[in-house]
C-alpha positions as CSV (number, residue, x, y, z in Angstrom):
1,M,68.1,40.3,34.5
2,L,67.0,39.3,37.9
3,E,68.3,35.7,39.3
4,G,65.1,35.0,41.0
5,P,61.7,36.1,41.9
6,I,61.2,39.3,44.0
7,F,58.4,39.9,46.6
8,T,56.2,42.7,47.5
9,A,53.6,43.5,49.7
10,P,50.4,41.2,49.5
11,L,47.7,42.3,46.7
12,N,44.2,42.6,46.2
13,S,43.0,39.0,44.8
14,G,42.2,40.3,41.2
15,I,44.9,40.5,38.5
16,S,45.1,44.1,36.8
17,G,46.4,45.1,33.7
18,D,48.0,43.5,30.7
19,D,51.3,43.3,28.9
20,P,52.6,41.0,31.8
21,L,56.3,41.2,30.2
22,G,56.1,44.9,29.5
23,T,56.8,44.3,25.8
24,A,54.2,46.9,24.5
25,P,55.9,50.1,24.8
26,V,58.5,49.6,22.4
27,N,56.0,48.5,19.5
28,E,53.4,51.5,20.6
29,R,56.3,54.0,20.1
30,L,57.2,52.5,16.6
31,Y,53.8,52.7,15.3
32,N,52.8,56.0,17.0
33,A,56.1,57.4,15.2
34,V,55.1,56.1,12.0
35,F,51.6,57.2,12.2
36,P,51.3,60.1,14.5
37,G,47.7,61.6,15.3
38,I,45.9,58.6,14.6
39,N,45.0,55.8,16.8
40,N,43.4,52.2,16.3
41,F,39.8,53.8,16.9
42,V,39.4,56.5,14.3
43,R,38.0,55.9,10.9
44,Y,35.5,58.3,9.9
45,V,36.0,61.6,8.3
46,R,32.2,62.7,9.0
47,V,32.8,62.3,12.7
48,Y,35.6,64.8,12.7
49,S,33.7,67.4,10.8
50,A,30.5,66.9,12.8
51,M,32.2,67.3,15.9
52,C,34.1,70.2,14.7
53,W,30.9,71.5,13.4
54,V,29.0,71.4,17.1
55,V,32.0,72.8,18.6
56,Y,31.9,76.0,16.1
57,Q,28.4,76.1,16.9
58,V,28.8,76.4,20.5
59,E,31.7,78.8,20.0
60,K,29.4,81.3,17.9
61,Y,26.5,81.2,20.1
62,L,28.7,81.9,23.4
63,E,30.6,85.0,21.3
64,S,26.9,86.5,20.8
65,K,25.1,85.5,24.0
66,G,27.4,84.0,26.3
67,A,27.9,87.5,28.7
68,K,24.5,86.6,29.9
69,L,25.7,83.1,31.2
70,T,27.8,81.8,34.4
71,K,30.4,79.9,33.5
72,A,28.9,76.9,34.9
73,E,25.9,77.5,32.8
74,A,28.0,78.1,29.7
75,T,29.8,74.6,30.4
76,Q,26.8,72.8,30.7
77,L,25.2,74.4,27.5
78,A,28.5,73.3,25.5
79,R,28.3,69.7,27.1
80,N,24.5,69.4,26.4
81,A,25.3,70.4,22.7
82,Y,28.3,67.9,22.3
83,E,26.0,65.3,23.8
84,K,23.2,66.0,21.4
85,V,24.9,66.2,17.8
86,Q,26.7,62.8,19.1
87,L,23.4,61.0,19.8
88,V,22.2,62.2,16.6
89,L,25.1,60.5,14.7
90,I,24.9,57.3,16.8
91,W,21.3,56.9,16.5
92,V,21.2,57.2,12.7
93,N,24.3,55.0,11.9
94,K,24.1,52.3,14.9
95,H,21.9,50.1,12.7
96,K,24.4,49.9,9.5
97,N,27.0,47.7,11.4
98,Y,29.8,50.3,11.1
99,M,32.6,49.5,13.1
100,N,34.3,51.6,15.9
101,L,31.0,53.3,16.7
102,A,31.4,54.7,20.2
103,G,28.4,55.0,21.8
104,S,26.4,52.1,19.6
105,Q,25.5,50.0,23.0
106,R,22.8,52.7,23.6
107,I,19.4,51.8,23.3
108,F,17.2,54.6,21.4
109,P,13.3,54.6,21.6
110,Q,11.4,52.7,18.9
111,G,8.3,54.8,19.1
112,N,8.0,58.3,17.9
113,V,8.1,59.8,21.4
114,K,9.8,63.1,22.5
115,V,13.3,62.7,23.9
116,E,15.8,64.7,25.4
117,L,19.3,64.1,23.6
118,V,21.4,64.1,26.9
119,F,23.5,61.1,27.7
120,D,21.8,61.1,31.1
121,H,18.9,59.6,29.2
122,F,20.8,57.1,27.9
123,S,22.6,55.9,31.0
124,N,23.5,52.5,29.6
125,S,26.5,54.1,28.0
126,T,28.8,57.0,29.2
127,V,31.2,57.0,26.2
128,S,31.9,60.3,24.0
129,L,33.5,60.7,20.9
130,F,35.7,63.2,23.0
131,D,36.9,60.5,25.1
132,A,40.9,59.5,25.0
133,G,40.3,56.3,24.0
134,T,38.1,57.2,20.6
135,Y,38.4,60.5,18.3
136,G,39.6,62.9,21.3
137,P,43.3,62.8,21.0
138,S,43.1,62.6,17.2
139,L,40.6,65.6,17.0
140,T,43.1,67.9,19.4
141,S,46.7,67.4,19.5
142,G,46.6,64.5,16.9
143,L,45.3,66.5,13.8
144,G,44.8,69.8,15.6
145,F,41.3,70.3,14.5
146,L,40.1,71.2,18.0
147,E,41.6,72.7,21.3
148,R,41.0,71.8,24.8
149,R,39.5,74.6,26.7
150,S,38.5,74.5,30.4
151,N,36.1,71.9,31.8
152,G,35.9,69.6,29.3
153,T,34.9,71.9,26.3
154,F,36.8,72.6,23.3
155,G,37.3,75.2,20.3
156,C,38.2,75.3,16.8
157,T,41.6,75.9,15.3
158,E,41.7,77.5,11.8
159,A,41.7,74.1,10.3
160,G,38.6,73.0,12.7
161,K,36.7,75.7,11.3
162,G,37.4,74.8,7.9
163,L,36.1,71.1,8.4
164,A,33.2,72.6,10.2
165,M,32.2,74.9,7.4
166,A,32.8,71.9,5.1
167,F,29.7,70.1,6.9
168,D,27.9,73.3,7.3
169,E,27.6,73.8,3.7
170,H,26.2,70.3,3.4
171,A,23.8,70.4,6.5
172,H,22.2,73.4,5.0
173,S,20.4,71.5,2.7
174,F,18.4,69.7,5.5
175,A,15.2,70.8,6.8
176,K,16.1,70.0,10.2
177,Y,19.2,72.3,9.7
178,K,17.9,75.2,12.2
179,W,17.0,72.9,15.1
180,L,20.2,71.0,14.9
181,A,22.3,74.4,14.8
182,D,20.1,75.9,17.9
183,V,22.7,74.6,20.7
184,T,19.7,75.3,23.0
185,R,17.4,73.0,21.6
186,L,17.7,69.4,22.6
187,T,14.0,67.6,22.4
188,T,13.2,65.8,19.4
189,T,11.7,62.6,18.1
190,R,12.8,59.6,16.4
191,N,11.4,60.6,12.9
192,E,13.0,64.0,13.2
193,V,16.4,62.7,14.2
194,F,16.1,60.4,11.0
195,Q,15.3,63.4,8.7
196,L,19.2,63.8,9.3
197,E,20.2,60.3,8.5
198,E,21.8,61.2,5.0
199,L,23.4,64.1,6.7
200,F,25.2,62.0,9.4
201,D,25.9,58.8,7.5
202,L,29.5,57.6,8.0
203,G,29.6,56.0,5.0
204,G,31.5,58.7,3.1
205,A,32.2,62.6,3.2
206,T,31.3,65.3,0.6
207,S,34.3,66.7,-1.4
208,A,34.6,69.8,0.7
209,E,34.8,67.5,3.7
210,Q,37.5,65.5,2.2
211,Q,39.7,68.5,1.2
212,A,39.2,70.1,4.5
213,F,40.2,66.9,6.5
214,L,43.1,66.2,4.2
215,G,44.4,69.8,4.9
216,K,45.6,68.5,8.4
217,F,45.8,64.3,7.8
218,F,47.6,64.6,4.6
219,P,48.3,68.2,3.0
220,A,49.0,68.5,-0.8
221,G,51.9,69.9,-2.0
222,A,55.2,70.7,0.2
223,M,55.7,68.8,3.3
224,P,54.1,69.9,6.9
225,V,56.4,71.9,9.0
226,E,55.6,70.1,12.3
227,Q,57.7,67.3,12.9
228,F,54.8,64.7,13.5
229,D,52.8,65.8,10.8
230,R,55.6,65.3,8.5
231,Y,56.2,61.7,9.8
232,R,52.6,61.0,8.8
233,W,53.0,62.6,5.6
234,F,56.1,60.3,4.5
235,A,54.4,57.4,6.0
236,I,51.0,57.9,4.2
237,H,53.5,58.3,0.7
238,L,54.8,55.0,1.5
239,V,51.3,53.4,1.9
240,L,50.3,54.8,-1.4
241,R,53.5,53.9,-3.3
242,A,53.2,50.2,-1.7
243,L,49.4,50.3,-2.7
244,D,50.2,51.2,-6.3
245,A,53.1,48.7,-6.8
246,A,50.8,46.0,-5.7
247,S,48.0,47.2,-7.5
248,K,50.4,46.7,-10.5
249,S,51.6,43.4,-9.7
250,T,50.0,39.9,-11.0
251,V,48.3,39.5,-7.8
252,G,46.7,43.0,-8.3
253,K,45.7,42.6,-11.8
254,A,44.0,39.6,-11.1
255,R,41.7,41.7,-9.1
256,N,41.4,44.7,-11.2
257,G,44.0,46.6,-9.3
258,F,42.4,46.1,-5.8
259,V,44.4,44.8,-2.9
260,D,44.1,44.0,0.7
261,E,45.3,45.7,3.8
262,Q,48.0,42.7,4.3
263,T,49.6,43.0,0.9
264,V,50.0,46.9,1.4
265,R,51.7,46.1,5.0
266,I,54.0,43.3,3.6
267,A,54.7,45.9,0.5
268,M,55.7,48.6,2.7
269,A,57.9,46.1,4.8
270,T,59.8,44.5,1.7
271,A,59.5,47.7,-0.6
272,R,58.8,45.3,-3.4
273,A,55.4,44.5,-4.9
274,P,54.1,41.0,-4.8
275,G,56.3,38.6,-6.8
276,G,59.5,40.4,-5.7
277,E,59.5,43.8,-8.3
278,P,60.9,46.6,-6.2
279,F,59.4,50.2,-6.0
280,S,61.0,53.1,-5.4
281,I,61.1,54.2,-1.3
282,K,63.0,57.3,-2.4
283,G,62.0,60.3,0.1
284,V,60.8,57.9,2.5
285,E,63.4,55.8,3.4
286,T,63.6,56.5,7.0
287,L,59.8,55.8,7.4
288,Q,60.1,52.5,5.5
289,S,63.0,51.7,7.7
290,W,60.9,52.2,10.7
291,W,58.1,50.0,9.2
292,M,60.4,47.2,8.7
293,V,61.7,47.3,12.1
294,L,57.9,47.5,13.6
295,Q,56.8,44.3,11.2
296,L,59.9,42.5,13.0
297,R,59.2,43.7,16.4
298,Q,55.7,42.7,16.1
299,L,56.9,39.1,15.3
300,H,59.3,39.3,18.0
301,R,57.0,40.3,20.9
302,L,54.5,37.7,19.7
303,A,56.8,34.8,20.2
304,I,58.0,36.0,23.7
305,D,54.4,36.4,24.5
306,T,53.3,33.2,23.2
307,L,55.8,31.7,25.7
308,F,54.2,33.5,28.8
309,T,51.0,31.8,27.8
310,V,52.6,28.6,27.4
311,V,54.0,28.7,31.1
312,E,50.3,29.6,32.2
313,T,49.1,26.8,30.3
314,W,51.4,24.3,31.7
315,L,50.8,25.7,35.5
316,A,46.9,25.6,34.6
317,E,47.2,21.7,33.3
318,E,49.8,20.5,35.9
319,R,47.7,18.2,38.6
320,D,50.2,16.3,40.3
321,P,49.8,17.8,44.3
322,D,53.1,16.1,45.1
323,N,55.2,17.6,42.2
324,N,57.2,20.9,43.4
325,N,57.1,23.6,40.6
326,S,60.6,24.7,40.8
327,I,61.4,27.5,38.0
328,N,64.3,25.2,36.9
329,E,62.1,22.2,36.4
330,I,59.5,24.2,34.7
331,V,61.9,26.0,32.1
332,E,63.5,22.3,31.5
333,I,59.8,20.8,30.5
334,I,59.0,23.8,28.5
335,G,62.2,23.8,26.8
336,R,62.3,19.9,26.1
337,S,58.5,20.6,24.7
338,C,59.8,21.5,21.3
339,E,61.5,18.3,20.7
340,P,58.7,16.1,19.7
341,E,57.3,18.9,17.2
342,L,60.7,20.1,15.7
343,E,61.8,18.6,12.7
344,N,65.0,16.5,13.0
345,P,67.6,18.3,11.0
346,F,67.1,21.1,13.5
347,L,67.4,19.1,17.0
348,A,71.2,19.0,17.1
349,K,71.9,22.6,18.0
350,V,70.4,26.1,17.4
351,S,72.8,27.0,14.3
352,K,71.0,24.5,12.0
353,L,67.8,26.4,12.1
354,H,69.4,29.7,11.7
355,A,71.7,28.2,8.9
356,H,68.3,26.9,7.2
357,F,66.9,30.3,7.5
358,R,70.3,31.9,5.7
359,K,70.4,29.4,2.9
360,I,66.6,30.4,2.3
361,Q,67.8,34.0,2.3
362,G,70.1,33.5,-0.2
363,D,71.7,36.6,-2.0
364,E,68.8,38.9,-1.1
365,P,69.4,41.2,1.8
366,T,66.9,40.5,4.3
367,L,64.4,37.8,4.9
368,Y,61.7,40.1,3.8
369,A,63.1,40.1,0.6
370,A,63.5,36.8,0.0
371,A,59.9,35.9,1.0
372,S,58.9,38.3,-1.5
373,V,60.4,36.8,-4.2
374,H,60.2,33.3,-3.1
375,Q,56.6,33.2,-2.1
376,E,55.9,29.6,-2.1
377,V,58.4,29.3,0.9
378,K,56.2,30.0,3.9
379,E,58.6,29.0,6.8
380,A,60.9,32.2,6.4
381,D,57.8,34.7,6.0
382,A,57.8,36.7,9.0
383,F,53.9,37.6,8.3
384,G,53.6,34.0,8.0
385,L,55.2,33.1,11.2
386,I,52.7,35.9,12.7
387,N,49.5,34.2,11.2
388,D,51.0,30.7,12.4
389,L,51.4,31.8,16.3
390,L,48.2,33.8,16.2
391,A,46.5,30.4,15.3
392,C,48.3,27.8,17.4
393,S,47.3,26.1,20.2
394,Y,49.1,26.2,23.5
395,E,48.3,22.8,24.7
396,F,50.9,20.3,25.5
397,S,50.7,16.8,23.9
398,E,50.9,13.3,25.6
399,E,54.3,13.3,24.6
400,G,55.2,16.6,26.4
401,G,55.4,18.3,22.7
402,N,54.2,21.8,22.3
403,A,53.4,23.3,19.0
404,A,53.4,26.9,20.3
405,V,57.0,26.2,21.8
406,V,58.4,25.3,18.2
407,L,56.7,28.2,16.3
408,A,58.1,30.6,19.1
409,Y,61.1,29.0,18.6
410,K,61.6,29.4,14.9
411,A,60.1,33.0,15.2
412,L,62.5,34.1,17.7
413,V,65.8,32.7,15.6
414,F,64.1,34.4,12.5
415,C,64.1,37.5,14.3
416,A,67.6,37.2,15.6
417,L,68.8,36.8,11.7
418,E,66.8,39.6,10.3
419,A,68.0,41.8,13.0
420,S,71.7,40.9,12.3
421,N,70.3,41.6,8.5
422,L,68.7,45.2,9.4
423,L,71.7,46.1,11.3
424,G,73.6,46.3,7.9
425,N,71.2,49.1,6.9
426,P,72.3,52.3,8.5
427,L,68.6,53.7,9.0
428,C,67.3,50.1,10.5
429,E,70.3,50.0,12.6
430,R,69.8,53.4,14.5
431,T,66.1,52.3,15.0
432,L,67.0,49.3,16.5
433,R,69.6,51.0,18.6
434,T,67.7,53.8,19.6
435,A,63.9,52.6,19.6
436,D,64.4,48.8,20.4
437,T,66.3,49.3,23.7
438,D,64.4,47.3,26.1
439,M,66.2,44.0,27.8
440,T,64.5,41.9,25.7
441,S,65.2,43.6,22.7
442,M,65.9,42.2,18.9
443,I,69.6,43.0,19.3
444,A,69.8,41.1,22.7
445,M,67.9,38.4,21.1
446,T,70.9,38.2,18.4
447,H,73.6,37.9,21.1
448,A,71.2,35.0,22.8
449,V,71.1,33.0,19.6
450,K,74.8,33.6,19.0
451,K,75.7,32.1,22.7
452,F,73.6,29.4,22.4
453,A,74.5,28.6,18.7
454,E,75.9,25.2,19.8
455,L,73.6,24.1,22.2
456,S,70.4,22.2,21.6
457,P,66.8,24.3,21.0
458,A,65.8,22.9,24.3
459,T,68.3,24.6,26.3
460,F,68.0,27.7,24.4
461,M,64.5,28.0,24.8
462,G,64.7,26.9,28.6
463,Y,67.1,29.9,29.0
464,I,64.3,31.9,26.9
465,V,61.6,30.8,29.1
466,K,63.3,31.4,32.5
467,N,65.0,34.9,32.1
468,W,62.8,36.6,29.1
469,V,59.4,35.4,30.5
470,I,59.2,33.9,34.2
471,L,61.9,36.0,35.6
472,R,61.2,38.9,33.5
473,H,57.3,38.8,34.4
474,F,58.6,38.9,38.1
475,Q,60.4,42.2,37.4
476,I,57.8,43.9,35.7
477,A,55.1,43.2,38.0
478,S,56.8,44.0,40.6
479,S,58.2,47.3,39.3
480,R,54.6,48.3,38.3
481,A,52.9,47.6,41.7
482,Q,55.8,49.7,43.4
483,T,55.6,52.4,41.0
484,T,51.8,52.3,41.2
485,G,51.3,52.1,45.1
486,D,47.6,51.1,44.1
487,G,47.6,48.0,45.8
488,K,46.1,46.2,42.8
489,N,47.8,43.0,41.7
490,R,49.9,42.6,38.4
491,F,50.9,39.1,39.1
492,R,49.9,36.1,37.0
493,F,51.9,33.6,38.9
494,V,54.0,33.7,41.9
495,I,56.3,31.3,44.0
496,G,53.7,29.7,46.6
497,D,53.9,26.2,48.6
498,R,54.4,24.2,45.8
499,G,56.8,26.5,43.8
500,L,55.6,28.4,40.9
501,E,51.7,28.9,40.9
502,R,49.1,31.0,39.1
503,Y,48.1,33.6,41.1
504,S,44.3,33.0,40.5
505,P,43.2,29.8,38.8
506,A,39.8,31.2,38.6
507,I,41.1,33.9,36.3
508,G,41.5,32.9,32.6
509,I,44.9,32.5,31.0
510,N,46.6,35.4,29.2
511,S,46.6,35.3,25.3
512,P,49.6,36.7,23.7
513,S,49.3,40.5,22.8
514,F,49.1,41.6,19.1
515,A,48.2,45.3,18.6
516,Q,47.7,46.3,15.2
517,D,49.9,49.1,13.8
518,K,47.3,51.3,12.4
519,L,47.4,50.4,8.8
520,E,44.0,49.4,8.8
521,H,42.6,52.9,10.1
522,I,45.0,54.7,7.7
523,L,43.6,53.0,4.5
524,F,40.1,53.6,5.6
525,L,40.6,57.4,6.2
526,C,42.6,57.5,2.7
527,W,39.3,56.0,1.2
528,Q,37.0,58.3,3.0
529,S,39.2,61.2,2.0
530,G,39.0,60.1,-1.8
531,L,42.6,59.2,-2.0
532,L,41.5,55.4,-2.5
533,E,38.6,53.1,-4.4
534,E,37.3,50.5,-2.1
535,R,35.7,47.2,-2.6
536,Q,34.3,45.1,0.2
537,E,34.4,41.4,0.3
538,G,32.6,40.3,3.6
539,K,34.7,41.9,6.5
540,E,37.5,42.5,4.2
541,H,38.4,45.7,2.4
542,W,40.4,46.1,-0.7
543,Y,41.8,49.1,-2.1
544,R,43.2,50.8,-5.0
545,L,44.2,54.4,-5.8
546,S,41.7,56.6,-7.3
547,G,42.6,59.5,-9.5
548,A,43.3,61.7,-6.6
549,G,45.6,58.9,-4.9
550,R,47.6,58.8,-8.2
551,A,48.2,62.4,-8.5
552,R,49.5,62.4,-4.9
553,V,51.9,59.5,-5.7
554,K,53.4,61.8,-7.9
555,E,54.0,64.6,-6.0
556,L,57.3,63.3,-3.7
């Protein structure tokens, strides 16, 4: 760890990038390992099938007539066809408020005028369903329905052809099929487009589409050959088991077997249904251990990033022009800010809170398990701590207290104890020692808590704020600036004339990062694939196993 800030050449006045403490890569590696091939955007089976279908139509056309075209003409034809089908899909769905609909900001004609369906005619948006931030990675290397070809074009794999044919089977019944399938015809009207609304509706998929999609997403029978496909296969089995167990619990029975995403997430981490009843993780032990570590790492990262936001908040609020904001003075102030807000029994030394959490854990192997059995004890619940941190204020009280610092303190001591617990599980230990190797790792936090056990919480938090937040930010920002060499500024605060200062007071304070773990998208795709039944209440989705889902639970 750095002993002080380091300096680089002057940079642009703006601030580039997020993740100011470099804590994201560990979390991303973990949730990408659990659910490979899926990102936090993909959601609809029909997008997969429609994109495979138009790629297949282009391939067939070029096989029969491509010899008459130049390479440039063939490339333009493919791009136009891709854009045509995407625009139809977006146009007929944008009024339905479906989430994660790339290109829904495009403005389409209200009248029944002729329009050519190419992106250039809808220039307010250039986003494509093949982009890296949308379905592109999942369609290609992720699930393997498409292969990338030259100049931004694609070809179908055998799995992609199967999904394309499933869409084609449904599409044949529509009067506008010939126009849609003709990759050279791009002009249409609003009325003609909406004759295809049912075909492109994203609210479901035909049985043929579901089966073709499942063939890559979650194939039935024997486990997949490819490593990442196996990881996803085991992970989805864990999801289905957790959902099944939760549905049979008192909580699930009260809602006719339907449970929400968070209930499934917790059950996956604890291997217990709500109320504490264990369920079998035989065959999925490795993936379940990854999930346990990931959820704890989510809390760990959020607590550290919260302290970064507190530092920025203090710098933004500090107004005394005569005050020299030395790093040591700042960390002392922020460290002490936990004292007015922290309960009296825990003020003396760090070991007091650690012992309190240990007492709550009792005879259970982990705090995860204790929280599932004793649901009334919210203070030792990782997911409750996450919710509290996401909802807290970063402002300082008149007495100098800061509730966010107290929550971060409790979260970090909690993580240290739970990481120690997980080190007793060989599978979790392997993950902690190989995946979480950052200088701000959870194992490093166990050492820090042990080192400061007999010192005050204020001293401990001062150390964390100085070394894991302020100096860590200087290290990460300077490293990125030197590595990229693009002249962009990554520093959110720097050493100025008055000590530590925000780099640009005009720019908003950084919010703590909390990247979702993809479970929402896995559950939604499982429902779209026919493995789950779904009920929506407001913005919340609730799920239970379908008959097909119950059959899949039994295969492992």
